[in-house]
C-alpha positions in Angstrom: 0.0 0.0 0.0 1.3 3.5 -0.9 0.7 6.4 1.5 0.7 9.9 0.0 1.7 12.7 2.3 0.3 16.3 2.1 2.5 19.3 2.7 0.9 20.1 6.0 1.9 16.6 7.4 5.5 17.4 6.8 5.3 21.0 8.0 3.4 20.2 11.2 5.7 17.3 11.9 8.8 19.5 11.5 7.4 22.4 13.4 5.4 20.8 16.3 6.2 17.1 16.8 9.4 15.9 15.2 11.9 18.8 14.6 14.6 17.6 12.3 17.5 18.3 14.8 15.7 16.7 17.8 14.1 13.6 16.2 16.2 12.6 13.2 15.0 9.1 13.6 11.6 10.1 12.3 13.0 11.7 9.2 15.3 8.7 8.6 12.3 6.4 8.9 10.4 8.6 6.4 13.3 8.4 3.9 13.6 4.6 4.5 9.9 4.0 3.7 10.1 6.4 0.7 12.9 4.2 -0.7 10.8 1.1 -0.1 7.9 2.8 -2.0 5.6 2.9 0.9 5.4 6.7 1.4 5.5 9.4 -1.3 4.8 13.1 -1.6 3.0 14.3 -4.8 5.3 16.5 -6.8 3.0 19.6 -6.2 3.2 19.1 -2.5 6.9 18.4 -2.6 7.6 21.7 -4.5 5.3 23.6 -2.1 7.4 22.6 0.9 10.7 23.0 -1.0 9.9 26.6 -1.7 10.4 27.4 2.0 13.7 28.6 3.6 13.6 26.5 6.7 15.3 23.2 7.8 12.5 21.1 6.3 12.9 22.7 2.9 16.6 22.2 3.0 16.3 18.6 3.9 13.7 17.9 1.2 15.9 19.5 -1.5 18.6 16.9 -0.9 18.8 14.7 -4.0 18.6 11.5 -2.0 15.5 12.7 -0.2 13.9 13.8 -3.4 14.6 10.4 -5.0 13.1 8.6 -2.0 10.0 10.7 -1.4 8.9 12.6 -4.5 6.1 10.7 -6.4 7.1 10.4 -10.0 5.0 12.6 -12.3 4.2 9.7 -14.6 2.7 7.6 -11.8 -0.7 6.3 -12.8 -2.9 4.2 -10.6 -5.7 3.4 -13.1 
């Protein structure tokens, strides 16, 4: 099963519950499950968060994170 994350899930997690510096295990877990294909972020949501200037945006712009989490544009679940 594939879970799609909305931008607010990442923003709220980084801001309120799992700051990147304080709970890196959560973000490692997210990347791990992205690499397994269990969790993805639609490209539009990914770009919305990447437009920021905070630690979350910087983390998401890393090429390895983008490869793990960004849902490919050509994905079709017909």
